[in-house]
C-alpha positions as CSV (number, residue, x, y, z in Angstrom):
1,M,0.1,0.1,-0.2
2,S,1.4,3.4,-0.9
3,L,2.0,6.1,1.2
4,T,-0.2,9.2,0.9
5,H,1.3,11.4,3.4
6,L,4.6,12.4,4.8
7,S,2.9,12.0,8.4
8,E,2.7,8.3,7.8
9,I,6.4,8.1,7.8
10,D,7.8,6.7,11.4
11,F,11.7,7.4,11.4
12,L,12.1,6.2,14.6
13,V,11.0,2.6,13.4
14,L,12.7,2.8,10.1
15,T,15.9,3.7,11.5
16,N,15.4,1.7,14.9
17,S,17.2,-1.8,13.9
18,P,19.2,-1.3,10.6
19,T,23.2,-1.1,10.4
20,Y,23.4,1.3,7.8
21,F,26.2,0.8,5.0
22,P,29.0,3.2,5.8
23,S,30.4,5.9,3.6
24,P,33.8,5.9,2.4
25,I,36.5,8.1,4.1
26,A,37.4,9.6,0.5
27,W,35.0,10.1,-2.4
28,E,37.7,10.7,-4.8
29,D,39.1,7.1,-3.9
30,E,35.9,6.0,-5.8
31,V,34.9,5.4,-9.9
32,F,31.5,6.3,-10.7
33,Y,29.2,4.7,-13.4
34,F,26.0,7.1,-14.7
35,L,23.5,5.0,-16.3
36,M,19.9,5.7,-17.3
37,L,17.7,3.0,-15.7
38,D,15.3,2.6,-18.5
39,R,18.3,2.3,-21.0
40,F,20.5,-0.2,-18.9
41,S,19.1,-3.4,-18.5
42,D,15.8,-5.3,-18.5
43,G,17.3,-8.6,-17.0
44,R,16.3,-10.5,-20.4
45,E,19.7,-10.9,-21.8
46,N,21.4,-14.1,-23.0
47,G,25.1,-14.7,-23.1
48,Y,26.4,-12.6,-20.2
49,R,28.4,-13.3,-17.0
50,D,26.3,-12.7,-13.7
51,N,27.3,-11.3,-10.7
52,Q,29.2,-14.5,-9.7
53,G,31.0,-14.6,-13.3
54,N,29.0,-17.5,-14.5
55,L,27.8,-17.5,-18.1
56,V,24.2,-17.1,-18.5
57,T,22.5,-19.5,-21.1
58,T,18.8,-18.8,-20.1
59,G,17.8,-15.2,-21.3
60,I,16.3,-14.1,-24.8
61,S,18.1,-11.4,-26.0
62,P,21.6,-12.5,-27.4
63,L,25.0,-10.8,-27.3
64,Y,25.5,-8.1,-29.9
65,S,28.0,-9.0,-33.0
66,P,29.0,-6.6,-35.4
67,A,27.0,-8.2,-38.3
68,D,23.8,-7.1,-35.9
69,R,24.6,-3.3,-36.6
70,E,22.0,-1.2,-38.0
71,N,19.5,-4.1,-37.9
72,A,16.5,-1.9,-36.7
73,I,17.1,0.7,-39.7
74,K,17.2,-1.4,-42.8
75,T,13.8,0.4,-44.3
76,D,13.0,4.0,-44.1
77,E,9.9,2.7,-41.7
78,D,12.3,0.8,-39.3
79,A,14.2,3.5,-38.9
80,R,11.0,5.7,-38.0
81,K,10.0,3.0,-35.2
82,W,13.6,2.7,-34.0
83,R,13.9,6.8,-33.8
84,E,10.3,6.9,-31.9
85,A,11.2,4.0,-29.7
86,G,13.9,6.4,-28.2
87,T,11.0,8.6,-27.0
88,R,9.3,6.2,-24.7
89,Y,10.1,3.7,-21.9
90,V,11.9,1.2,-23.4
91,G,12.0,-1.5,-20.6
92,G,15.1,-1.0,-18.4
93,N,14.6,-1.9,-14.4
94,L,15.9,-2.3,-10.9
95,K,16.0,-5.7,-11.2
96,G,18.2,-5.8,-14.6
97,L,20.5,-3.5,-13.1
98,T,20.9,-5.6,-10.0
99,Q,21.8,-8.4,-12.0
100,K,24.6,-6.7,-14.0
101,L,26.4,-5.5,-10.7
102,G,28.8,-7.9,-11.2
103,Y,29.7,-6.4,-14.8
104,L,30.0,-3.0,-13.3
105,K,32.3,-4.7,-10.2
106,R,34.5,-6.6,-12.7
107,L,35.0,-3.4,-14.8
108,G,36.2,-1.5,-11.6
109,V,33.0,0.6,-10.8
110,T,32.7,1.3,-7.1
111,A,29.7,4.0,-7.0
112,L,26.7,3.7,-9.0
113,W,24.8,6.9,-9.9
114,V,21.3,5.6,-10.9
115,S,18.8,8.2,-12.8
116,P,15.8,9.5,-10.9
117,I,13.5,6.3,-10.2
118,L,10.9,7.7,-8.3
119,K,6.9,7.7,-9.9
120,Q,6.6,9.8,-13.0
121,V,3.3,11.5,-14.4
122,H,1.2,8.5,-15.8
123,F,0.3,10.5,-19.3
124,Q,3.6,10.9,-20.3
125,Q,6.4,9.1,-21.6
126,T,9.2,10.7,-19.0
127,Y,11.6,7.5,-19.6
128,H,14.6,9.9,-18.2
129,G,12.6,10.1,-14.5
130,Y,12.7,14.1,-14.4
131,G,8.9,13.9,-14.3
132,I,7.9,13.3,-10.6
133,Q,4.3,12.7,-9.7
134,N,4.7,11.0,-6.3
135,F,7.8,11.6,-4.4
136,L,7.2,8.6,-2.2
137,E,6.6,5.9,-4.8
138,V,9.0,4.1,-7.2
139,E,8.2,4.6,-10.9
140,P,6.2,1.1,-11.8
141,H,8.1,0.9,-14.9
142,F,11.0,0.5,-12.9
143,G,10.1,-1.9,-10.6
144,T,8.9,-1.5,-6.6
145,G,10.6,-0.1,-3.4
146,D,11.6,-3.6,-2.6
147,D,13.6,-3.9,-5.9
148,L,15.1,-0.8,-5.0
149,K,16.3,-1.9,-1.5
150,E,17.7,-5.2,-3.1
151,L,19.7,-3.0,-5.7
152,V,21.3,-1.5,-3.0
153,R,22.3,-4.5,-0.7
154,M,23.2,-6.2,-3.3
155,A,25.6,-3.2,-4.4
156,H,27.0,-3.2,-0.9
157,E,27.6,-6.9,-0.9
158,N,30.1,-6.2,-3.9
159,D,31.4,-3.1,-2.2
160,I,29.5,-0.7,-4.6
161,Y,27.8,2.6,-3.3
162,V,24.6,4.0,-4.8
163,I,23.9,7.7,-5.6
164,L,20.2,8.6,-6.5
165,D,19.5,11.1,-8.8
166,I,16.9,13.2,-7.3
167,I,15.4,16.7,-8.3
168,L,14.2,19.5,-6.0
169,N,13.6,22.3,-8.3
170,H,10.4,20.9,-9.9
171,S,8.2,18.1,-10.2
172,G,6.4,16.4,-13.3
173,N,3.8,18.2,-15.3
174,V,1.4,17.9,-12.1
175,F,-1.1,20.9,-13.3
176,S,-2.5,22.8,-16.3
177,Y,-2.2,26.8,-16.3
178,A,-5.9,28.1,-17.2
179,G,-6.8,29.6,-20.3
180,D,-4.0,30.3,-22.9
181,R,-1.6,27.3,-22.0
182,D,1.5,29.2,-23.5
183,R,2.6,30.7,-20.3
184,P,6.0,32.0,-20.4
185,W,7.4,33.5,-17.4
186,T,7.2,37.3,-17.1
187,G,7.5,37.8,-13.7
188,G,3.9,37.5,-12.6
189,T,1.9,34.6,-11.4
190,Y,-0.5,32.7,-13.8
191,P,-3.8,31.0,-12.7
192,V,-4.4,27.3,-12.7
193,E,-7.1,25.5,-14.1
194,G,-6.3,22.2,-11.9
195,F,-4.2,19.3,-11.3
196,N,-3.9,17.0,-14.0
197,D,-5.4,13.5,-13.3
198,K,-4.3,10.3,-15.0
199,Q,-4.8,11.1,-18.6
200,G,-3.4,14.6,-18.3
201,N,-6.4,16.7,-17.9
202,P,-6.9,19.3,-15.4
203,T,-10.2,18.0,-13.8
204,I,-8.7,17.7,-9.8
205,P,-9.1,21.1,-8.2
206,F,-6.0,23.2,-7.5
207,V,-6.8,23.8,-3.5
208,K,-5.2,22.3,-0.8
209,A,-5.9,18.4,-0.4
210,D,-8.9,17.8,2.0
211,P,-7.7,14.4,3.8
212,Q,-11.2,13.3,3.5
213,H,-11.4,13.3,-0.3
214,L,-7.7,12.7,-1.9
215,P,-7.6,12.4,-5.5
216,D,-6.9,9.3,-7.2
217,I,-3.2,8.5,-6.3
218,A,-2.6,8.3,-10.4
219,G,-3.3,12.3,-10.6
220,A,-2.3,15.3,-8.9
221,V,1.0,15.1,-7.0
222,W,1.9,13.0,-3.9
223,P,2.3,12.8,-1.1
224,A,-0.6,14.9,-0.3
225,E,1.2,17.5,1.5
226,F,2.6,18.9,-1.8
227,Q,-1.3,19.4,-2.8
228,D,-1.1,23.1,-2.2
229,P,-1.2,25.7,-4.5
230,D,1.5,27.5,-2.6
231,A,4.1,24.8,-3.1
232,F,4.5,25.9,-6.8
233,T,5.8,29.3,-8.1
234,R,2.9,29.0,-11.1
235,K,5.2,31.5,-13.1
236,G,5.1,30.0,-16.3
237,Y,8.2,28.3,-18.4
238,I,11.7,29.4,-18.6
239,R,12.6,31.2,-22.1
240,N,15.6,33.3,-21.0
241,W,18.0,30.2,-19.0
242,D,20.6,33.1,-18.1
243,Y,18.4,35.7,-16.4
244,D,17.9,36.0,-12.9
245,P,15.2,35.4,-11.3
246,E,13.7,33.6,-14.6
247,F,16.1,30.8,-14.2
248,R,15.0,30.2,-10.6
249,E,11.7,30.8,-10.4
250,G,10.2,29.4,-14.1
251,D,9.2,26.1,-15.1
252,F,11.2,23.4,-17.0
253,G,8.9,23.4,-20.1
254,D,6.2,21.9,-18.7
255,L,7.8,20.5,-15.5
256,K,6.5,22.9,-12.6
257,D,8.6,24.7,-10.4
258,I,8.5,24.2,-6.7
259,H,8.4,27.2,-4.6
260,H,11.2,26.6,-2.1
261,G,11.3,29.9,-0.1
262,Y,12.9,33.4,-0.2
263,G,15.7,35.6,1.1
264,S,19.2,35.7,1.5
265,P,21.3,32.5,2.2
266,D,21.9,33.6,5.8
267,D,18.4,34.4,6.3
268,Y,16.6,32.0,4.1
269,Q,12.5,31.8,5.0
270,V,12.0,28.1,4.0
271,S,8.9,27.1,2.5
272,D,6.7,24.0,3.7
273,A,7.5,22.5,-0.1
274,L,11.0,22.4,0.8
275,R,10.9,21.1,4.3
276,H,8.4,18.4,2.4
277,L,11.2,17.5,-0.1
278,C,13.7,17.1,2.9
279,E,11.6,14.6,4.4
280,A,10.9,12.6,1.3
281,Y,14.1,12.1,0.7
282,K,15.5,11.3,4.1
283,Y,12.8,8.7,3.7
284,W,14.7,7.1,1.0
285,I,17.9,7.2,2.6
286,A,16.5,5.2,5.5
287,Y,14.1,3.1,3.6
288,A,16.9,1.8,1.1
289,D,20.3,2.5,2.6
290,I,21.4,5.3,-0.1
291,D,24.7,6.6,0.4
292,G,24.4,9.8,-1.8
293,F,22.4,12.0,-4.2
294,R,23.1,13.8,-7.4
295,I,21.0,17.2,-7.0
296,D,19.5,18.2,-10.3
297,T,19.7,21.9,-11.8
298,V,20.9,23.2,-8.6
299,K,21.6,26.3,-10.8
300,H,17.9,27.1,-10.6
301,M,17.4,26.9,-7.0
302,D,18.0,29.5,-4.6
303,I,21.6,29.0,-2.6
304,G,19.5,29.2,0.5
305,A,17.3,26.4,-0.3
306,T,20.2,24.3,-1.4
307,R,21.9,25.0,1.9
308,Y,19.2,24.1,4.0
309,F,18.7,20.9,2.0
310,A,22.1,20.2,2.5
311,S,22.1,20.8,6.2
312,A,18.9,18.8,6.5
313,I,20.3,15.7,4.8
314,R,23.8,15.8,6.4
315,E,22.1,15.7,9.9
316,F,19.9,13.1,9.3
317,T,22.5,11.0,7.4
318,Q,25.1,11.6,10.3
319,S,22.4,10.5,13.0
320,I,22.3,6.9,11.1
321,G,26.2,6.8,10.9
322,K,26.7,7.6,7.2
323,E,29.1,10.3,7.9
324,N,30.0,11.3,4.8
325,F,26.9,11.1,2.8
326,F,27.8,12.4,-1.0
327,L,25.8,15.3,-2.1
328,L,26.5,16.0,-6.0
329,G,25.1,19.3,-7.4
330,E,24.7,19.8,-10.8
331,I,25.4,23.0,-11.2
332,T,25.7,24.9,-14.6
333,G,26.9,28.5,-15.5
334,G,30.6,28.5,-15.3
335,R,33.4,27.3,-13.0
336,V,32.9,30.2,-10.7
337,R,29.4,29.8,-10.1
338,A,30.3,26.1,-9.4
339,Y,32.7,27.1,-7.1
340,D,30.9,29.5,-5.1
341,T,27.8,27.5,-4.9
342,L,29.4,24.8,-3.2
343,E,31.1,27.0,-0.6
344,L,28.1,28.4,-0.1
345,T,25.9,25.6,0.4
346,G,27.9,22.7,1.6
347,L,27.3,20.3,-1.1
348,S,30.0,17.9,-1.5
349,A,30.8,18.4,-5.0
350,A,30.0,19.7,-8.2
351,L,29.5,18.1,-11.8
352,G,32.2,19.2,-13.7
353,I,29.9,19.7,-16.7
354,D,30.9,22.9,-18.4
355,D,34.4,22.8,-19.8
356,I,35.8,19.7,-18.6
357,P,34.2,17.4,-20.7
358,D,35.1,19.4,-23.9
359,K,38.4,20.0,-23.1
360,L,38.8,16.0,-22.1
361,E,37.1,14.8,-25.4
362,Y,39.0,16.9,-27.7
363,L,42.5,16.7,-26.1
364,V,42.6,13.0,-26.7
365,K,41.5,13.5,-30.1
366,G,44.3,15.9,-31.1
367,Y,42.3,19.3,-31.2
368,R,43.0,21.2,-28.1
369,N,46.1,22.0,-25.9
370,P,47.1,19.9,-23.3
371,N,47.3,22.8,-21.3
372,D,43.8,24.0,-21.6
373,Y,42.8,20.9,-19.8
374,F,45.2,20.3,-17.4
375,S,45.0,24.3,-16.0
376,L,41.6,23.9,-15.2
377,F,42.9,21.8,-12.2
378,R,45.7,24.6,-11.5
379,N,43.5,27.6,-10.9
380,S,44.2,28.4,-7.5
381,E,43.3,32.0,-7.9
382,L,39.4,31.0,-8.6
383,V,39.1,28.5,-5.5
384,N,41.2,30.6,-3.2
385,K,43.3,27.6,-1.8
386,G,45.5,25.2,-2.9
387,S,43.9,23.9,-6.2
388,H,45.3,20.3,-6.0
389,I,43.5,20.0,-2.8
390,W,40.3,21.4,-3.9
391,F,39.8,19.9,-7.6
392,R,40.7,16.3,-5.8
393,N,37.4,15.8,-4.4
394,K,35.4,18.7,-5.1
395,V,34.5,17.7,-8.9
396,V,33.2,15.0,-10.7
397,T,34.6,14.4,-14.0
398,S,33.2,12.9,-17.7
399,F,33.5,13.4,-21.0
400,D,30.1,11.8,-21.8
401,D,26.9,12.5,-20.3
402,H,22.7,12.2,-20.9
403,D,22.3,15.7,-21.7
404,Q,25.5,17.4,-23.7
405,V,24.2,20.9,-22.7
406,R,27.8,21.9,-24.3
407,K,27.1,20.6,-27.8
408,G,23.8,22.7,-28.6
409,S,20.9,20.9,-30.5
410,Y,23.4,18.1,-32.0
411,K,24.1,15.6,-29.7
412,A,27.4,12.8,-30.0
413,R,29.0,10.7,-27.9
414,F,32.8,10.5,-28.0
415,C,32.9,7.6,-30.6
416,A,30.5,9.0,-33.1
417,D,33.2,10.6,-34.9
418,A,35.3,8.5,-37.5
419,G,38.0,6.5,-35.8
420,A,37.2,7.6,-32.2
421,S,36.9,4.4,-31.1
422,K,40.6,4.1,-31.4
423,V,41.1,6.5,-28.7
424,V,38.3,5.9,-26.4
425,L,40.5,3.9,-24.0
426,N,42.6,7.1,-23.7
427,V,39.9,9.2,-23.0
428,L,38.8,6.8,-20.2
429,A,42.0,6.5,-18.8
430,L,42.8,10.4,-18.7
431,N,39.5,11.0,-17.2
432,A,40.2,8.1,-14.4
433,M,43.9,9.1,-13.9
434,T,43.6,12.8,-13.6
435,L,42.2,15.0,-10.6
436,G,38.6,14.5,-9.7
437,I,36.4,11.9,-9.0
438,P,36.0,9.9,-12.3
439,C,32.8,9.1,-13.6
440,I,32.1,6.9,-16.6
441,Y,28.6,7.5,-18.5
442,Y,27.0,3.7,-19.4
443,G,28.3,2.2,-23.0
444,S,31.4,4.2,-23.0
445,E,33.1,1.1,-22.4
446,Q,31.3,-0.7,-25.1
447,C,32.4,2.4,-27.5
448,F,28.4,3.5,-28.1
449,D,28.5,6.0,-30.9
450,G,25.0,7.4,-30.8
451,Q,24.5,11.1,-32.7
452,G,21.6,13.1,-33.5
453,G,19.4,15.9,-33.2
454,S,18.0,15.3,-29.4
455,D,18.9,13.7,-26.6
456,R,17.5,10.2,-27.3
457,Y,20.2,9.4,-29.4
458,I,23.0,9.8,-26.5
459,R,20.7,7.5,-24.3
460,E,20.9,4.3,-26.2
461,A,20.0,0.8,-24.7
462,M,22.5,-1.5,-23.4
463,F,20.0,-4.2,-23.6
464,G,17.7,-5.7,-26.3
465,S,15.1,-3.0,-26.7
466,E,13.3,-1.5,-29.7
467,F,16.2,1.3,-29.2
468,G,19.4,-0.5,-29.2
469,A,23.0,1.1,-29.4
470,F,24.6,1.2,-33.1
471,R,21.1,1.4,-34.2
472,T,20.3,-2.3,-33.0
473,R,17.3,-3.7,-31.6
474,G,17.0,-7.2,-29.9
475,V,20.6,-7.5,-28.9
476,H,22.4,-6.7,-25.7
477,F,26.2,-5.0,-24.8
478,F,27.2,-6.5,-22.0
479,N,30.4,-7.7,-23.8
480,E,33.3,-8.6,-21.3
481,D,35.5,-9.7,-23.8
482,N,35.4,-6.1,-25.5
483,L,39.0,-4.8,-25.7
484,V,38.1,-1.7,-24.3
485,Y,36.3,-2.8,-21.2
486,Q,39.1,-5.6,-20.5
487,E,41.7,-3.0,-20.8
488,L,39.7,-0.2,-18.7
489,A,39.1,-2.9,-15.8
490,K,43.2,-3.5,-15.8
491,I,43.7,0.5,-15.5
492,L,41.2,1.0,-12.9
493,E,42.6,-1.9,-10.8
494,I,45.8,-0.1,-11.0
495,R,44.1,3.1,-9.8
496,Q,42.7,1.3,-7.0
497,K,46.0,-0.2,-5.8
498,N,47.7,3.2,-6.0
499,I,46.8,5.9,-3.6
500,V,49.1,8.2,-5.8
501,L,46.8,7.6,-8.7
502,R,43.8,8.7,-6.5
503,R,45.0,11.6,-4.2
504,G,48.2,12.7,-5.9
505,R,49.1,16.1,-7.0
506,Q,49.0,16.6,-10.8
507,Y,51.5,18.2,-13.1
508,L,51.6,18.3,-17.2
509,R,55.2,17.6,-17.9
510,P,57.2,19.2,-20.6
511,I,58.6,17.3,-23.3
512,S,61.6,17.2,-26.1
513,G,61.9,15.2,-28.9
514,R,63.6,11.9,-29.1
515,D,66.5,13.4,-31.2
516,D,66.7,16.5,-29.1
517,G,66.6,16.0,-25.5
518,V,68.0,19.8,-24.6
519,R,64.6,22.1,-25.5
520,F,61.6,21.0,-23.4
521,S,58.1,22.7,-23.6
522,L,54.8,21.5,-22.6
523,P,53.1,19.5,-25.7
524,E,50.7,22.0,-27.9
525,M,49.3,22.0,-30.8
526,V,50.8,22.5,-34.3
527,G,48.7,23.8,-37.3
528,G,45.6,23.3,-35.4
529,Q,46.0,19.6,-34.1
530,I,48.6,17.6,-32.0
531,R,49.7,14.1,-32.8
532,F,52.2,13.3,-30.0
533,V,53.4,12.2,-26.5
534,V,50.9,13.8,-23.7
535,P,52.4,13.2,-20.2
536,W,51.5,14.0,-16.5
537,S,52.6,13.2,-13.2
538,R,51.0,12.2,-10.1
539,I,52.8,12.7,-6.9
540,F,52.0,11.9,-3.6
541,N,54.0,11.3,-0.4
542,G,57.4,11.6,-2.2
543,K,56.1,9.1,-4.8
544,E,55.6,9.8,-8.5
545,V,54.0,7.9,-11.0
546,L,54.2,8.9,-14.7
547,L,51.3,8.6,-17.5
548,A,51.1,9.6,-21.1
549,I,48.8,9.2,-23.6
550,N,49.7,9.4,-27.7
551,T,47.1,11.7,-29.7
552,D,48.7,10.1,-32.9
553,Y,46.0,7.4,-34.0
554,D,48.6,5.5,-36.4
555,Q,52.1,6.4,-35.4
556,P,54.0,5.1,-31.8
557,R,55.4,8.3,-30.6
558,T,58.8,8.6,-28.2
559,A,59.6,11.6,-26.0
560,W,62.0,12.6,-23.4
561,V,59.6,13.8,-20.6
562,T,60.7,15.8,-17.4
563,I,60.2,14.1,-13.9
564,D,60.5,15.5,-10.4
565,N,64.3,16.6,-10.1
566,D,64.3,15.9,-6.3
567,L,62.5,12.6,-6.4
568,H,64.8,10.7,-8.6
569,Q,68.2,10.6,-9.1
570,S,70.1,9.8,-12.7
571,G,70.4,6.3,-13.3
572,D,67.4,5.6,-11.6
573,M,65.0,3.1,-13.4
574,L,61.2,3.7,-14.1
575,K,59.2,0.4,-14.8
576,C,56.2,0.2,-17.1
577,I,53.4,-1.1,-15.0
578,Y,50.9,-0.5,-17.9
579,S,50.8,-0.1,-21.6
580,T,48.4,-0.8,-24.5
581,D,51.0,-2.7,-26.0
582,A,51.5,-5.5,-23.8
583,S,54.8,-6.4,-24.7
584,Q,56.2,-3.1,-23.4
585,I,55.0,-4.0,-19.6
586,A,57.7,-4.7,-17.2
587,Q,60.1,-3.0,-19.2
588,V,62.6,0.0,-17.7
589,V,63.7,3.4,-18.7
590,T,66.5,5.0,-17.2
591,V,66.5,8.6,-15.5
592,E,69.0,10.9,-16.9
593,A,70.1,14.4,-16.1
594,R,68.0,16.3,-18.8
595,N,65.9,19.8,-17.8
596,G,66.6,18.4,-14.2
597,K,65.4,14.9,-14.7
598,A,63.9,13.5,-17.5
599,A,63.2,9.9,-19.2
600,L,62.7,8.8,-23.2
601,I,59.4,7.0,-23.2
602,N,57.6,5.4,-25.9
603,V,53.8,5.5,-26.2
604,P,52.3,3.0,-28.9
605,A,49.7,4.5,-31.5
606,A,47.0,5.8,-29.9
607,G,47.9,4.6,-26.7
608,F,48.3,5.1,-22.9
609,V,51.0,4.1,-20.3
610,I,52.1,4.2,-17.0
611,F,55.6,4.2,-15.4
612,E,56.6,3.9,-11.8
């Protein structure tokens, strides 16, 4: 039976007996994996390895082979059906995800970020989860509350933390404006015709909930405490995404903005609706043993509202033994805004979605100066403290995601470019082995190449749905024999075993050509591109690890690379502990007195190496 009121939750009973899974000491030690639940697994795959590593032969959907590529778009009509399938639920669920925890663990994932799972409005296909109608119930397409609890329990058994994507800024399309439905933000409040019923019609009175006459649970908004006109700003949709207060007060399209309160951060007057949101999300922590939240659209919330939520959640989680509960904010609008928001609100970290993904992607592809990326982590003037300290654990880094706001109206995964699959391991390695908390977007380890004129094309299904990756249907992609999957697993294992690679300071290293070894400079583009060695060091407690990628897709490259002068002596040896060319592993290079100290290293074509 569904909860209808927050007042029905008894936190004393809920938290009386469980021993909650403790938080990690340092989140920068973890490797995140972000997936869209509807697009990940339906649990009916065949020929994958289960959580214990055993081959499953009882499923329905076979493993993808190259011959299956574009099997869903053989005709114009087939292509149309495939495209339209991408706008709807395709069947991924919590049970399917639970069955794939072994796949994720063997890859090296230690923290699972799951797209929103709460119940959506009934009359729209908001498969992405951002259209919440009931804050106390799991979306039936995804499963049940018990399924969520089992997912988290199994994840914890496999030493994987679970981060839920949550929404505070808005609900789903739970009411309709009166009269003309085109209601852009102008600063004023619009009249409302009614809460929307199960079919999306505004037949439910837009008034405070009457406990004796509650509407159908499939209509309006729940719990009943949210059935209050004052819970919503009612100011119409945002047109200017950079105008304040429009972007804080307006609706996200038809997603209705929730009123949080008003005032300065230090004197914020909290609304009942914000208090209700705190209670609802505390419930899910207590109920399912969640380890963290990724908070959607933080830019569009008052600083005071975010601060209040963070404080309420932290006090609650500390009271049940989760001392370091993770609060990750999606903060668009530039690095200064992200830093200031973190400092003012007490969130744990920000998503690096503004400039990090672009520079990660195009550095690896050979079209950005390496210093453009590495300097993002040296801007101590911005953070006003040791930047190596701040960026180590205050930003979650990735190169692909489900929105790709940076790419405008045309979306494209990393591997959409011709030949990019040759260097996708390099971008995964660069992300994992540089500062910040690394996050893998689902399918990257299988070289997904989605591209097109809307978000759906970068949200392909991993399983045998009607909207599969590589324009397929009926096949799945949980292939642990994929070379990128296998090599990334090796790289992440090395990261897990070396604190230097998780917490060390970071330096882009000057290089010199193999035949020179005298003139050193930072690697940079020539003629609009760079096709050479890009090396960097991580240093921690007197130990240096040297890493490098080669942005030349076709030729191995050799270069003298500067290393720390004080940590090495001439004649010391550095051993290769990883290379995309397996024959190079265990080979040694000699440290020489060049530019202080340097070593001559070779990096395979489109390759990656680690020396220590």
